[in-house]
C-alpha atoms as one frame of an Amber mdcrd trajectory, in Angstrom:
protein
 214.021 -36.459 102.863 214.710 -32.951 104.078 213.040 -31.461 106.943 212.256
 -27.624 106.490 212.600 -25.855 109.184 209.771 -24.944 111.341 209.305 -20.971
 111.245 207.754 -18.427 109.447 209.107 -16.252 106.199 210.390 -13.008 107.258
 210.482 -10.106 104.742 209.432 -12.450 101.992 206.584 -10.497  99.425 205.933
 -12.088  96.096 205.781  -8.574  94.580 208.707  -6.989  96.351 210.406  -7.069
  92.999 207.876  -4.790  90.847 207.152  -1.283  91.452 203.780  -0.284  92.601
 201.052  -0.693  89.587 198.662   2.058  88.728 196.044   3.360  86.094 198.729
   6.277  85.234 201.267   4.343  84.392 199.284   1.448  82.773 197.874   4.528
  80.669 201.297   5.609  79.597 202.315   2.560  78.232 199.067   2.032  76.504
 199.840   5.117  75.178 202.918   4.088  73.853 201.868   1.152  72.158 198.911
   2.879  70.067 201.454   4.910  68.967 204.103   2.487  67.521 200.552   1.464
  65.758 200.203   4.812  64.493 197.412   6.106  66.942 198.723   9.193  68.434
 196.403   8.920  71.006 196.717  11.003  74.533 197.471   8.975  77.431 193.526
  10.382  79.252 192.468   9.120  76.370 193.481   5.574  75.929 190.231   4.208
  77.942 187.842   5.995  75.726 190.062   4.725  72.382 189.735   0.889  73.635
 186.422   0.959  74.970 184.203  -1.948  72.941 180.656  -1.323  72.559 178.583
  -4.401  74.079 175.307  -2.855  72.802 173.842   0.088  71.499 174.723   2.722
  73.953 176.406   0.575  76.749 179.989   0.657  76.265 182.894  -1.625  78.021
 185.857   0.310  78.938 189.365  -1.639  78.874 190.302  -1.483  82.724 187.864
  -1.233  85.762 189.317  -0.706  89.140 187.730   0.417  92.249 187.011   4.008
  91.227 185.203   3.085  88.290 182.834   0.747  90.183 179.318   2.458  91.574
 179.473   4.441  94.577 178.950   2.207  97.885 179.184  -1.784  98.348 175.883
  -3.001  96.797 173.463  -4.901  99.627 174.065  -8.460 100.747 171.634 -10.736
  98.936 168.454 -10.995 100.045 168.474  -7.266 100.942 167.269  -4.723  98.887
 167.837  -3.419  96.312 168.300  -7.004  95.637 171.254  -6.521  92.774 173.248
  -9.590  94.380 170.294 -11.733  94.928 166.289 -11.869  95.823 167.530 -14.892
  98.351 170.030 -14.613 101.208 170.768 -18.340 100.534 170.611 -20.640  97.925
 167.661 -22.792  97.700 166.330 -26.172  98.660 168.282 -27.566  95.511 171.060
 -24.954  96.125 170.711 -23.204  92.519 168.034 -22.983  90.319 164.670 -24.320
  89.235 165.464 -26.514  85.920 162.353 -25.197  84.028 161.525 -27.194  80.193
 159.098 -26.010  77.940 157.030 -28.330  76.174 154.596 -27.152  73.295 154.294
 -30.891  71.303 150.268 -30.503  70.358 150.225 -34.417  70.609 148.624 -34.640
  74.577 150.474 -38.226  74.541 153.640 -37.293  73.252 153.996 -34.492  75.408
 153.340 -36.449  78.432 155.734 -39.342  77.907 158.583 -35.819  76.879 157.248
 -34.393  80.406 157.544 -37.588  82.882 160.615 -38.157  81.193 162.070 -34.730
  81.600 160.920 -35.153  85.213 162.781 -38.384  86.032 165.724 -36.847  84.744
 166.351 -33.773  86.183 163.628 -31.363  85.550 162.097 -29.636  88.232 159.224
 -27.543  86.935 157.483 -27.612  83.864 156.446 -24.503  81.273 154.086 -25.660
  79.098 152.481 -23.658  75.469 148.883 -24.241  75.805 146.389 -23.248  73.161
 146.958 -22.871  69.333 150.493 -22.462  69.631 150.991 -26.012  71.808 148.962
 -28.338  73.857 145.379 -27.851  72.902 143.356 -27.096  76.041 141.348 -29.980
  76.211 144.587 -32.162  76.000 145.991 -30.408  79.080 145.052 -33.104  81.912
 146.251 -35.788  79.773 149.686 -33.721  79.106 150.298 -33.943  82.972 148.871
 -37.502  83.814 150.772 -38.862  86.257 152.971 -35.412  87.327 152.865 -34.978
  90.775 151.686 -31.507  91.202 152.682 -31.223  94.717 156.042 -31.403  93.479
 156.311 -30.357  90.228 155.758 -26.715  90.015 153.699 -26.136  86.367 154.092
 -22.435  84.627 151.292 -21.713  81.809 151.685 -20.394  78.354 148.564 -19.647
  77.081 147.556 -16.384  75.620 144.133 -16.079  74.949 143.109 -19.427  76.738
 144.582 -18.464  79.734 141.176 -18.891  81.679 140.327 -22.381  80.307 143.777
 -23.612  81.222 144.014 -22.252  84.697 140.370 -23.552  85.135 141.663 -27.472
  83.955 144.682 -26.772  86.066 142.757 -25.717  89.483 140.647 -28.923  88.583
 143.885 -30.975  88.546 145.017 -29.159  91.968 141.561 -30.026  93.459 141.006
 -33.360  92.780 144.708 -34.611  93.442 143.563 -32.768  97.022 146.749 -31.080
  97.349 148.590 -27.589  97.324 150.948 -26.861  94.018 154.072 -26.917  94.379
 155.534 -23.557  95.140 156.347 -21.388  91.841 153.976 -21.910  89.604 152.338
 -19.635  87.028 149.421 -19.435  85.294 150.956 -17.237  82.955 148.400 -14.598
  82.040 150.477 -12.082  79.960 148.344  -9.172  78.676 150.437  -6.741  77.451
 153.136  -9.629  76.143 150.098 -11.114  74.269 149.397  -7.710  72.383 152.997
  -7.082  71.593 152.943 -10.422  70.001 150.114 -10.371  68.519 149.103  -6.327
  68.020 145.707  -6.861  69.164 145.726  -4.312  71.759 142.032  -3.516  71.326
 141.410  -6.262  73.779 144.146  -5.837  76.458 141.565  -4.273  78.799 139.428
  -7.418  78.814 142.743  -9.642  79.475 143.568  -7.740  81.979 140.287  -7.833
  83.749 140.635 -12.005  83.348 144.215 -11.505  84.796 143.227  -9.650  87.812
 140.743 -12.282  88.436 143.257 -14.819  88.482 145.654 -13.572  90.876 143.225
 -12.350  93.169 141.893 -15.998  93.543 145.384 -17.269  93.699 146.217 -14.828
  96.449 142.821 -15.978  98.289 142.848 -19.580  97.337 146.307 -20.641  96.214
 149.384 -19.207  98.099 152.279 -20.460  96.191 150.618 -20.339  92.740 151.596
 -16.611  90.771 148.784 -15.969  88.189 150.612 -13.301  86.066 153.981 -13.231
  83.782 155.834  -9.714  83.136 157.356 -11.861  79.673 160.054  -9.400  78.221
 160.817 -12.542  75.398 158.343 -10.560  72.807 160.869  -7.278  72.951 163.859
  -9.088  72.828 162.941 -11.759  70.109 161.895  -8.048  67.749 165.673  -7.317
  68.676 165.652  -4.956  71.261 168.751  -4.374  73.602 169.334  -5.620  77.159
 168.112  -1.777  78.362 165.008  -1.895  75.966 164.044  -5.701  77.213 164.029
  -4.351  80.865 162.768  -0.994  80.469 159.684  -3.000  78.859 159.681  -5.178
  81.649 159.547  -1.889  84.131 157.039  -0.656  82.398 154.793  -3.766  81.970
 154.909  -4.552  85.841 153.884  -1.070  87.387 150.773  -1.278  84.662 150.139
  -4.790  85.885 150.710  -3.219  89.352 148.387  -0.447  88.697 145.509  -3.095
  87.564 145.807  -5.687  90.939 146.024  -2.523  93.391 143.070  -0.719  91.696
 141.255  -4.004  92.137 141.526  -4.273  95.752 145.326  -5.997  96.328 147.841
  -4.554  98.685 151.279  -3.705  97.130 152.966  -6.816  98.606 150.215  -9.413
  97.317 150.099  -7.642  94.077 154.026  -8.030  93.958 153.907 -11.652  95.151
 151.459 -12.488  91.939 154.514 -10.976  89.208 157.227 -12.919  87.687 159.406
 -11.721  85.485 160.668 -13.534  82.096 164.245 -12.400  80.410 166.188 -14.312
  78.120 169.945 -15.047  78.370 172.409 -14.647  75.863 175.724 -16.201  74.871
 177.329 -12.828  76.304 177.616 -13.984  79.628 178.132 -10.967  81.318 175.810
  -9.061  79.745 173.344 -11.590  81.016 174.445 -11.310  84.385 174.434  -7.964
  84.420 171.017  -7.694  83.244 169.360  -9.825  85.591 171.357  -8.114  88.542
 169.914  -4.806  86.983 166.506  -6.089  86.795 166.479  -6.690  90.521 167.814
  -3.598  91.062 165.289  -1.914  88.846 162.141  -3.601  90.064 163.224  -2.851
  93.781 163.110   0.623  92.930 159.684   0.363  91.616 158.412  -1.330  94.656
 160.144   1.066  97.020 158.202   3.682  95.372 154.965   2.096  95.624 155.542
   1.990  99.621 156.153  -2.094  99.696 158.396  -3.705 102.374 160.555  -5.791
 103.014 161.851  -9.130 100.935 158.439  -8.042  98.342 160.218  -5.990  96.327
 162.513  -9.202  95.693 161.465  -9.871  91.798 161.491 -13.159  90.846 162.853
 -14.109  87.550 162.803 -16.754  84.942 165.936 -17.000  82.545 165.005 -18.192
  78.989 167.969 -19.103  76.584 167.459 -16.513  73.829 165.777 -17.937  70.675
 167.254 -15.246  68.647 170.848 -16.145  69.048 169.654 -20.143  67.842 170.488
 -21.166  64.717 169.154 -23.298  61.693 172.578 -24.070  60.266 175.023 -26.350
  61.983 172.425 -26.416  64.788 175.085 -28.600  66.946 176.821 -24.964  67.803
 173.370 -24.070  69.785 174.739 -26.378  72.523 177.803 -24.152  73.244 175.608
 -20.678  73.263 172.711 -22.612  75.555 175.393 -23.269  78.236 177.399 -19.844
  78.397 173.530 -18.534  78.526 172.486 -20.702  81.370 176.104 -20.162  82.705
 174.907 -16.228  82.767 171.065 -17.036  83.761 172.381 -18.880  87.157 175.532
 -16.492  87.638 173.381 -13.934  87.834 170.898 -14.899  90.263 167.623 -16.303
  87.752 165.347 -18.292  89.951 164.240 -20.641  87.315 166.250 -21.374  83.877
 165.012 -22.803  81.017 167.469 -23.905  78.325 165.879 -24.206  74.305 166.801
 -27.303  73.031 169.545 -26.830  70.231 167.083 -27.695  67.761 164.731 -25.390
  68.627 165.056 -23.050  65.462 163.843 -26.425  63.295 160.705 -27.324  64.865
 159.570 -29.899  67.670 162.464 -31.108  69.306 163.557 -34.590  69.567 164.484
 -36.487  73.009 167.827 -36.395  72.235 167.726 -32.439  72.070 165.967 -32.670
  75.184 168.443 -34.374  77.307 171.380 -32.042  76.237 168.858 -29.141  76.746
 168.323 -30.402  80.974 171.460 -31.690  81.169 173.138 -28.373  80.232 171.425
 -27.206  83.575 171.886 -30.225  85.664 175.897 -30.255  84.884 176.263 -26.685
  86.104 174.264 -27.419  88.929 175.906 -30.789  90.067 179.046 -31.339  88.739
 180.122 -27.157  88.484 178.345 -26.356  91.366 177.233 -22.909  90.013 174.064
 -22.378  92.470 176.427 -23.198  95.930 177.561 -19.720  95.169 175.185 -16.297
  95.596 176.143 -14.142  93.209 179.868 -15.273  92.285 180.299 -12.015  89.684
 179.206  -9.237  92.650 182.482  -7.332  93.459 183.902  -7.348  90.014 184.191
  -4.147  88.993 183.520  -4.355  85.516 180.186  -6.251  86.222 179.438  -4.040
  88.744 179.572  -1.072  85.980 178.190  -2.993  83.625 175.196  -3.480  85.718
 174.929   0.410  86.921 175.047   1.721  83.503 172.673  -0.843  81.976 170.182
   0.215  84.897 170.308   3.690  84.177 169.885   3.091  80.184 166.896   0.737
  81.165 165.621   3.073  83.863 165.570   5.901  80.954 163.657   3.892  78.686
 161.080   3.024  81.009 160.614   6.931  81.801 160.281   7.510  78.243 157.478
   4.743  77.490 155.880   6.011  80.970 156.062   9.762  79.747 154.303   7.871
  76.934 151.265   6.848  78.460 152.477   3.534  79.894 153.535   0.379  77.768
 150.199  -0.199  76.416 150.297   3.684  74.990 154.051   2.981  73.677 152.875
  -0.231  71.831 149.691   1.639  70.092 151.704   4.627  69.295 154.412   2.400
  67.534 157.491   4.242  69.725 158.252   0.496  71.124 158.549  -0.869  67.552
 160.303   2.035  65.644 163.201   2.345  69.219 163.823  -1.596  69.121 163.783
  -1.510  64.886 166.406   0.977  64.989 168.457  -1.053  67.346 168.276  -4.116
  65.566 168.918  -2.434  62.688 172.401  -1.487  63.800 173.176  -4.882  64.582
 171.858  -5.992  61.355 174.617  -4.251  60.137 177.166  -5.764  62.510 175.892
  -9.085  61.810 175.986  -8.374  58.072 179.748  -7.415  58.382 180.448 -10.280
  60.549 181.877  -7.853  63.132 179.419 -10.170  65.060 180.165 -13.433  63.794
 177.820 -16.391  63.853 179.386 -19.535  64.463 178.966 -22.147  61.685 176.946
 -19.588  60.119 178.543 -16.535  58.856 181.894 -17.631  60.232 183.150 -21.331
  59.093 180.122 -22.397  57.548 180.108 -26.229  56.479 177.850 -26.676  52.962
 178.232 -30.604  52.804 176.467 -31.078  56.182 173.846 -32.956  56.775 170.413
 -30.815  57.599 168.989 -31.848  60.467 164.900 -32.643  59.904 162.681 -32.356
  62.859 158.563 -32.332  63.056 157.216 -28.621  62.510 156.379 -26.676  65.645
 153.241 -25.064  65.959 152.913 -21.618  64.351 153.939 -18.915  67.062 151.778
 -16.064  67.488 151.981 -12.959  65.239 150.720 -10.099  63.889 152.318  -7.804
  66.415 156.367  -7.145  67.099 158.545  -8.683  64.477 160.692 -12.019  65.544
 164.175 -11.897  64.155 166.796 -14.270  64.293 171.033 -13.328  63.967 171.224
 -15.910  61.255 168.420 -14.808  59.114 170.388 -12.863  56.408 172.509 -15.356
  55.687 170.327 -18.061  56.216 168.463 -16.568  53.596 170.993 -16.870  50.976
 171.993 -20.555  52.118 168.421 -21.271  51.238 168.262 -19.879  47.839 171.835
 -21.908  47.215 169.816 -25.031  48.618 166.643 -24.752  46.101 168.859 -24.162
  43.240 170.637 -27.544  44.159 166.761 -29.016  45.066 166.001 -27.876  41.112
 168.805 -30.329  39.895 171.285 -27.781  39.386 174.719 -27.499  40.991 175.818
 -25.462  43.707 177.191 -21.960  42.724 180.590 -21.906  42.628 183.552 -19.629
  42.846 186.978 -20.384  41.770 189.991 -19.298  44.082 193.003 -18.192  42.226
 195.411 -18.919  44.639 199.108 -17.358  43.546 202.270 -17.662  44.833 203.435
 -20.278  47.524 201.123 -21.131  50.416 202.392 -18.465  52.758 201.291 -15.839
  50.337 197.916 -17.119  49.687 196.811 -19.414  52.350 194.914 -16.458  55.056
 193.092 -14.602  51.849 192.150 -17.856  50.339 190.762 -19.314  53.554 189.082
 -16.159  54.156 187.449 -15.867  50.912 185.977 -19.759  51.059 184.847 -18.756
  54.066 183.062 -15.622  53.363 181.234 -17.112  49.851 180.504 -20.618  51.668
 178.492 -18.422  54.147 176.812 -17.166  51.176 176.207 -21.108  49.839 178.422
 -20.395  47.341 181.101 -23.544  46.937 184.910 -22.637  46.787 187.009 -24.614
  44.406 190.445 -23.864  45.697 192.934 -25.311  43.112 196.538 -23.550  44.352
 198.583 -25.144  41.537 198.745 -22.391  39.825 202.165 -20.668  38.241 200.756
 -18.219  35.326 197.908 -16.251  33.714 197.635 -19.619  31.244 197.615 -21.798
  33.727 194.596 -19.813  36.073 192.763 -19.914  32.674 192.927 -23.258  32.703
 192.008 -24.174  35.889 189.055 -21.916  36.165 187.499 -23.732  33.071 187.866
 -26.473  34.756 186.270 -25.445  37.840 182.776 -25.253  36.618 182.466 -21.704
  38.594 181.054 -18.526  37.061 182.769 -16.553  39.703 186.352 -16.402  40.463
 188.619 -14.499  43.676 192.127 -13.576  43.275 193.945 -14.478  46.608 197.803
 -13.829  47.308 200.039 -11.189  49.174 200.190  -7.419  47.871 203.784  -8.028
  46.290 202.675 -10.565  44.022 199.055  -8.880  43.242 201.114  -6.055  42.038
 203.021  -8.294  39.400 200.465 -10.759  38.671 197.034  -9.847  39.626 196.233
  -7.533  36.390 197.155 -10.225  33.783 195.478 -13.212  35.976 192.349 -11.160
  36.006 192.519 -10.181  32.726 193.033 -14.075  32.021 189.854 -15.164  33.989
 187.564 -12.894  32.713 188.366 -13.872  28.857 188.084 -18.054  30.311 184.258
 -16.517  30.896 184.503 -15.804  34.319 181.284 -13.215  34.625 182.679 -11.486
  37.916 186.074 -11.418  39.278 186.981 -10.020  42.826 190.339  -9.539  45.011
 190.756 -10.577  48.099 192.141  -7.675  49.995 192.225  -3.466  49.754 193.601
  -2.546  46.497 195.041   0.766  48.024 196.841   2.974  45.366 196.311   0.440
  42.572 192.647  -0.067  42.917 192.209   1.679  39.410 194.963  -0.553  37.885
 193.467  -3.872  38.823 190.137  -2.786  37.640 191.047  -1.454  34.089 192.401
  -5.553  33.874 189.392  -6.841  35.035 188.640  -6.545  38.542 185.172  -6.264
  39.775 185.210  -6.083  43.357 187.334  -6.673  46.148 186.225  -8.153  49.194
 187.893  -7.514  52.508 187.315  -7.790  56.141 184.753  -5.784  57.705 183.069
  -5.486  54.727 179.168  -5.881  54.105 179.153  -9.796  53.629 175.780 -10.081
  52.707 175.519  -7.266  50.141 178.326  -9.040  48.594 177.050 -12.072  48.487
 173.256 -11.261  47.081 175.187  -9.203  44.244 176.838 -12.486  43.679 173.693
 -14.624  43.499 171.851 -12.582  41.548 174.370 -12.197  38.750 174.809 -16.083
  38.334 170.786 -16.306  38.031 170.069 -18.086  41.780 166.382 -16.936  42.380
 165.879 -15.225  45.815
């Protein structure tokens, strides 16, 4: 064995042979690449040219350096403004509270699920009580066998919050124990108004909520009474900035009511927990939670609070908006990324919705996967052992700063409108959120924001996942939206045609030339039409217009799309389109941009061109309407 000399390396540098890097050199190189691509962009504008849209009004630049981050070093975790975390160290379990939701109306079945969750890694319970979940009369049975001094309970009871709280107080008294820290009665008068549109009863609900907060503060330390739930805004299509701004306005309204009732500002702050959505954009989720803590610390400071009282307690829930009904197994990936973002972002409690959440009540397997998502992140990936791991990243710091600024602007606008309740009553909140969602709907329709398993890579032959129906959620106020809603409506039309005894709509793919010429566009077209429930019939053995017409006639399709290279289009697209029309095709598409030959193709019989970035929902809707598939 060779023995290496025991002496230090002298004059050794890994980067010795490379020139020193700087932003100016990078910009020059990027400008050169853009010129080769036909885009003459000045060097000082390349970052603007390559910026991408994270959400409405919030862009992400391609390069982040120390100069692009916010000024100054953020405070350490556990110190104001709490951007890096509300605690100076990890929790008792070195991570977050694994909080699972239960809304099964049968108290016995709910109890079975609750006990199974607690036995296998869940550390707190989030119970929907009342019309949308467990009956108030069944709450005690649902909690039978639960050690209330170990498992915090969080209620979501709407109008039944006082009755549900009375049951819970009674359970604590009979158990002779203090509730486990981290519980919450879930009183949320403003969130309830946003959900139901019942703005007139907010004053009464607020008085009840304040009464519960006073009782919790006086007699049940560790139990909070109020939830600032931002999910109604997120589920209506709000941007992250709007979600944060609405939560700030709601929190301020609750602070005013609590302090007017005699609670000190520190006591009032201690009665609030904030609930946010965690989406599959992990960096936006991380930035949102960091920005939320910073903004709330600013509110607390303005109210005269001292010390750690301004640390926001956060409950993150994986986004219901991103959950799909088709190919729901992909939801496991979405919720994993969302839970990672929530944990890295510093949430105190994380709820992973089961992958079948959009289909009804989850089964035991779905609940197991949901709780194990957090357990694996905590116990195997050890995400909770590092505080603010994204902190110091210039990208994350810049995104946090920009998001905080946008959220603060929206919060100020709501306050100028008279506060959260006035903004809800006037329609300001719904109008602004609706505009953001309309923009996002456009991105979803054009598949610039793809939905895997729905708008991209759909599987028409998948067996549907059946679940027991869930209780009807509260409605009447802000709408509830989903990313899959437009494509789901199209797929439902196709399924209804099959259920009525007919065949699934079909489109014939006239693939011209060798595989190298047609594969890319044939795959694109098959993917596009399958997203609308239209089954692609692909027959690549076509050599001339006559064979194409025969293959189309045998396919049983009413629609056809020509797929090949631009060169072969120039030679064959016209005769093939004419042959397809003669064979009975009700509509002939051509995959790709026609360029200067558009009029030639249209004269030959091409009715429409399908291209990447086009409005897929509009194309598919017209196709189903044309062949008589009922809406």
